[in-house]
N, C-alpha and C positions, 0 to 999 in steps of 0.2 A: 631399354630404349637406347638409341645411339647417343654417343657423346654429344653434348650440347656445345654451341660456340661460346656461350658466356652465360653468367647468371647475374642479373641485376636486381638490386633492391629498389625501394621507393626513391631513394636519393641518388640512384645511379651507381652505388657501390656494389661490390660483390655480395651475393646472398647465397645461402646454402639451401633455400627452399625451392622445390620444383616449380612452384608458381612463377618464379622469376627466371626460369630457363628461357634463354633465347635460342630457339632451335635453328638449324640450318635453313636457309631461305626456301629450298624446295619443299621441305616438310612444313614450314610455316604456311606456304601458299596452299599446299594440299589439305592440311588440316583446317585452314581458314576457309577454303572453298567448301569443305564438308559442313562447317557451321552455317555458311550462307545457304546451302541447299536445304539444310535441316530447318532453318527458320523462315525460308522464303515464302512458303505458302501462307504461314501465319502472318507474315509481314504485309503481304499485298492484299490479304482478304479484307482488312479494315478499310483502306481507301476504296476498294471495290464496293463494299457494302454501303459505305457512306455516300460515295459518288453516285451509285445507282439509285439510292433512295432519294437523293436530291435532284435527280434527272439531269445529271451533267452529260455533256456530249462525249463521244468516244475519245476525242482529242484531249478534252479536259481530264478525263479519267486516266489516260495514259500519263498525263503530266503529274497527277496526284501520286500515281504509283512510283514514278521516277523520283519525285520529291521525297517520298517516304523512304525509299532505298538510300538516297543520298544522305538524308538526315539520320537514318539508322546507323550508317557508317560513322558519321561524326560522333553520335551519341555513344556507340560501342567503344570507340577509341578513347573518349573522355573517361568512360567507366573503367576500362581495362588498363590503359596506360597511366591515367591520372594526371591532373593538372593542379599542382599545389595540393591543397586539402580537399580537392574535388575528385571523386572517383574511388571505388573500392580497391582497385588494383588487383582484381580477381578475374578469372575467365568467365565474365558475365556479358552476354550479348544483350543489347538494348533493342526493344521493338515496341511498336504501337500497342497499347493495352486494349484487350477485348472489352474490358469493363467500360470503356468510354463509348463503345459503338452505339448502344441504344440512347444514352443521353445526347450524343452529338446529332443523331438522326432526329430526335425530338426537338432539339434546339434549331436545327436546320429547317425542318418542316414548319416550325412556329415562325420562322423568319421568311417563309415563302418559297423556300427551295432555291435551286440554282446557285450561281456564284455569290449572290447577295447573302445567302445563308452561310456560305463559307466564311465570309467576313465576320459574322457574329460569332461563329465557332472559334475562329482564330483569336478574336479578342478575349474570349473566355480561356482558351488554351494558354495564351501568353501570360495572363494574370495568374492562373493557377500554377504555372511553372515558376514564376517569380516568387509566389507565396510558399511553394514547396522548398525552393532554394533557401529562402529566408528562414523557414522553420528549422532546417537542418543546421543552422548556425546558432541555435539557441544556447544559452549558458549550460554548462555541463550538468549542473544539478537538475535543471528543468528537463533537459534531454533524457537524463537517466530515469526521471519519473515517468516520462512518456514511454521509454523503452520497457519499463516494468509492466506496461500493458501487453507486452508480447513475450511471455515466457514460452518455454518449449511446448507446453500443451496448446498454446494458441498458434505459434508459428508452424508446428508440426501438423496441426489440423488444417491450417490454411494451405500449406504445400500439398497435403493429401487431396484437399478439395480441388486445387488447381489441376492435379493430374486426372482426377475423376471427371471434372468438367471438360477438360481438353480431350479426353478419350472419345466422347461422342463426335467431336469435330473430325478426328482421325477416322473413325468408323464410317462416317458419312462419305469421306473420300474413298474408303475401301470399296464401296458399292457404286462409285462413280460421281460423287458429289451431292450436295444438298438437293438440287432440283430433281434428282432421280430417286431419292429416298421414298417419296410418296408413291412412286410407281414400282416399288420393289427392288430397284437398283439394277445394275448391269452385271450379270455373272462373269463376263469377261474381265471387267475391272476387279471383281473379287479375286479372280484367278491371278491377275497381276499382283494384287496386294499380298495374297498368300505366298506366291512365289518370291516376291521381294522380301517378305518377312523371313521366310525359311532361309533364303540366301544369306541375309544379314546374320541370322542366328548361327548358321553353319560356319560362316567366316569367323565369327567371334569365338566359336567353340574349337574349330580345327585349324584356323589360320595362325601364322606366326604373329608375334606381338604387333609388328607394324601393320600387317594385313588386318588384324583384329581392330586396330585403332581407326582404320578407314572403312570398316565394314558397311556403315550406313551409306557412305559415298559410293562404294562399289555397288551396293544394292540399288541405289537410285539410278546410276549410270546403266547397269545391266538391265534393270527393269524397263528403262526408257528405250534401250536398243531393241529389246524383244518386242515392245509395243510398236516401235517404228517399223520393224520388219513385218509385223502383222497389220500395219496400216492404222494403228490407233494412236500414234504420236505424230502430230502434224506441225510442221515448221513454216507454214505459209505466212504467219504473222511476222516472221523474221524479215522477209523480203519487203513487207509493207511498212516496217518501222524505220525511223530516221536513224542515222549513224550517231548523231550528237544531239543531246537534249540537256541544256544547262538550266539548273534550278536557280531562280532569282528571288530575292526577298519580295514579299507582298505582290506576287505575280497577279493575283486576282483583285488587288486593290488594298487600300488601307483598312486595317481591322476595326471593328466596331465593338465597343465595350458596353454591354447591357448587364444589369445586376443579376437577374435570375439565371441566365446562362453561366455567368461567372460563379454563382453560388453552386449550381449543379456540378460544374467542373471541379470546384474545390472539394466537393464530397467525393467525386471520382478519384481525385488525387490522394485523399485520405486512404481509400481502399488500395490504391496502387502502392502506397507507402508500406502497407501491411504485406503486400505481395513481395516487394523488393526486400523488405526486412527478412521475410521467410526464405526467399531465394538466396540471399547473402549468407545466412546461416547454413543453408543446405549446401551451397558450394564450398563454404569453409569446411564443412564436415567431409565432403567428398575429397577435397584436395589436401586435407590434413593441416589446416591453418586455423589458429585460434581467431575468433571474431569478437571484437570488443565494441563498445558503443561508438567509438570514433570511426571504426570501419563502416558501421551501419550509417553513421552520419555522412561520411564521404559518399557512400552509395546513394543516399537520398539527395545529396547536393547534385550528384550527376543526373539523377532523375529530373530534378527541378530545372537544371540548366538545359538538359536535352529537350524538355517539354517547352520551355520558353523559345529555344532555337527552332523547335518544330513549328510553333506558331508563326515565327518570322519567315520560315522557309516553306510555308504552305503544307505543313504536315500536322501531326496530332500528338496527344500525350504519350510519353514513353515510360517504360517500366522494364525491370530485369525480366528477360524472357525465360519462362519456365521450360520451354521446349529444349533450349540449349543446355539447361542444367542437367536434363536427362542425358544429353549427348556427352557431356563431360564425364558423367558416371559410366556410360557405356564404353567410351573410348579409353578412359583413364589417362587422357592427355591433359595435364594440369596447367601448362604454361599459359599465362595471361596474354603473352605476345601472339599466340594463335588467334585470339579474339581481335587483337590489333590488326593482324593480317586480314581477318574477315571484314573488319571495318573498312580497310582500304579497298577490298574487293567490292563491298557494297557501294562505296562512293563511285567506283568505276562503273558499276552496273547502273547507278543512278544517272550517270552521264552518257551511257550508251544504251539507248532503247533497244537496239538490235540484240545486244547481249542479254538484256533482261528478257526479251522475247524468247530466246533459246531456253532459258531456265523455266520460263512459264509454260513451255511445251511439254514438260514432264506430266504424264497422265495422272489423273487423280488417284487411281488405284495404286500406282507405284508410290506416290507420296503418302497415301494412307497406310500402306504396309510398313514403311519406315517409321512414320509418325506414331503408329500404335506401339511400337517397341519403346520409343523415346518417352512418350507420355506415360506409359506404364512405369518407367523408371522414375519419372517425376513423382508419381504417387508413392513409389517405394521410398524415395528420399524423405517424404513426409512421414511415412510409417516408421522409418529409422529414427527420425527426430522424436517421434512419440515414444520410441523405445527408451528414451531417457526419463520418461514420465512414469510415475507410479500409478498405473491404470487400475490397480487393485483398490485405490482410493475411489470411492463411489462418485465424489464430486468431479474428479478428473475424467472418469468414464462418461459421466453425464455431459460434460462440456464437449467431448469429442462426438458422442453419439447424436446429441441434439443439433450441433452445428452441421454435421453431415446431412441430417434430415432436412434442415433448412436449405442447404446447398442444392439438394435434389428437387426441391419444391418447384422452382421455375421451369425446369425441364419436364417435370411430371404433369403440371397443370398450367401451361402458359396462358391459356385463355382466361384464367382467373384475374390476371393483372389487367388485361384489356377490358374486361367486363366491369370490374368493380373499382377501378382506380382511374384517376385522371391520367392524361398522356404524360404529363411531367413526372408524376409520382411513379407511374409504371416504368418509365424509362430508367428510373434510378433503381427500383427494387427488383425488376425482372432480370436478375443476374444471380446465378448460384454462388459466385465468388463474393458478391456484395452481401447477400443474406448470410452465407456461411461464416464469413469473416466477422461480420457484426455480431452474430450470435455467439461465436467463440469468445470475442472480446468482452461482451456484456456478461456472459455466464462466468467467465473467469473472474471478473470484478465482483460478481455476486458471491461466488464460493470462496475465492482466494484473496480478494482485495488487491491492493497495490503492494508489490514486492519491493524489496530494497536492493539497490545496486543493479548490476547486470544480471538479468534472470537466466542467461545462458552460461554464466561463468561457473567453472568448477569450484564449489565452495572450499575444497582443499587446496586450491591454487591461489588463494588470496595472499597479499603481502604479509598479513598478520600470521599466517600459518607457516610461511617459508622459514623464518628464523627458528621456529621450533624444531626444524629438522637439521639445520645446517650450522648453527652457532657452535664453535669449538667448545665453549663452556659446557654445553649440554653433553658433549661426548664423554666428559668425565663424571657427569651426574649419574645418580643411581638409576635414572630412567633411560639410560643410553640404549639398552637392548631393545626397548620398545621403539625408541626413535629411529633405530637403525632400519626398521622395516618400512618407514614412511616413504622414502623416495620411490618405492615401487608403485605407489598409488597417489602421488601428489604432483602438483604443478605441471599441468599440461596433458595429463592422460585423457585422451578423448575416446579411445576405443576399448579401454579396460584391459589392454594386453601388456603394456609396458609403460615406462615412465616418461616417454618422449613421443611426441607426434611429429617430429621432424622440424618443428618451428623454433626449437631452442628454448622452450619454456622451462625444461628441467634444468638446463644450464643456468638460466636466469635465477631459478630458485636456489641453486647451489651457491650463487654469488650473492644471495640475499636481495635480489631485485624482484620487482613485481612481475608476475608471470603473464599479465594481461597484454603487454605490448608485444606485438609480434613482428613488426617491421622496423621498428626503431626510428621511424621518421616522423610520425605524428603521435603526439601524446594523446591519451584518452581524452574524449571531449572535455576541454577545459583544463 
């Protein structure tokens, strides 16, 4: 990769980690735009589904989409750039969670639909966001107990489930979108999808490093141009859209706070916290940065703050977007400032309906082809996390297998929820992520109980273990030859190949410092 302009750490000082690279402006813009295109379809589908179900007018629906993009930009900047002890400072895009779609539609229909329903939804969203934000400030001991609910067997399973659940969304786009699935799909859209996918794979395999890093963007642009030449990409909506569309707080009126919608949204946020926790560890694994409980806490605070802001700015609950976790893995561009650039682009799109309309003109087949590659990489990230787990242990194998089965149940028999459950209960349980994550957490408690400390930490990288390797007194001791071999497998080894993951953990161990702190700015929670 080309030489970077600077490397900044959390507190603005120089850092040696690629996550803190500040790339030249043209590359920041290009990589950021690729992130926007990768996440765009998933971002706008939530307001479209909710707005359509509540019978909003086309103008109101466009406003929801613009508000969503605008708030996504703010949320992503908070998560990647960081504000004090808020934000993971990792290349994580924030987007509206799919988990909230069914509950929000149920809340809205229960409130009579229309903009009046939005006010009830926003009251629940604001409350749930504030509660999530407060939860992430819990005392260190309490937070570590909560984090022990999410060992690698749980987070790896949840990330894998996310990829598996997202793949059908991409595959529906592959054949032209959900409305065409029942009719067998459109062969032309399938051709666009296959062509886009092959183009992305060839660019990644044969292209130079820079070309490989923007392969998804090139695939989306190339596929759209081919579709436009064949008359299947239409930009008529661009001319009908306004140039400027400013999002204002409480556009539809003051929010209403009702207890059941709030309870439902709190449950949704519990599930999104599992998603964000898993995605944070997955991104840390991809970029080679140790993740401790304080990093997860900062990520969850960003979730809570973004969700509360979303309710204020006419949007919905936010979560770390798994789609873009796959993109980080595909492109190997690790800089968090690329996500900051993507956030700025999203804010601009949220203010320019015409620009958003251009992106919206990308044919579903082209989007589906690119998304299939990325969602597959999300599932792979989960499988890699599960690689840390001893699956020869029957109890761990059962946790993964049964959780995957629960996750596939809603997609396999969706009518079961409509026929045998109330609307409120079905809106909560008719989600593969919800059922799969809940099953993984409960079965882990049943078989493994509550762990101690950070369940993702390398047990050999603890402060207690470090002095055993480095104290000078030990060099003269009879056990010195055995101790001399320890640095190769201690303090910070994440891939099993060497003693350093690029975060300086090995150097810290050599100095007798704890290996858990990676950025030097925020101490582990508490």
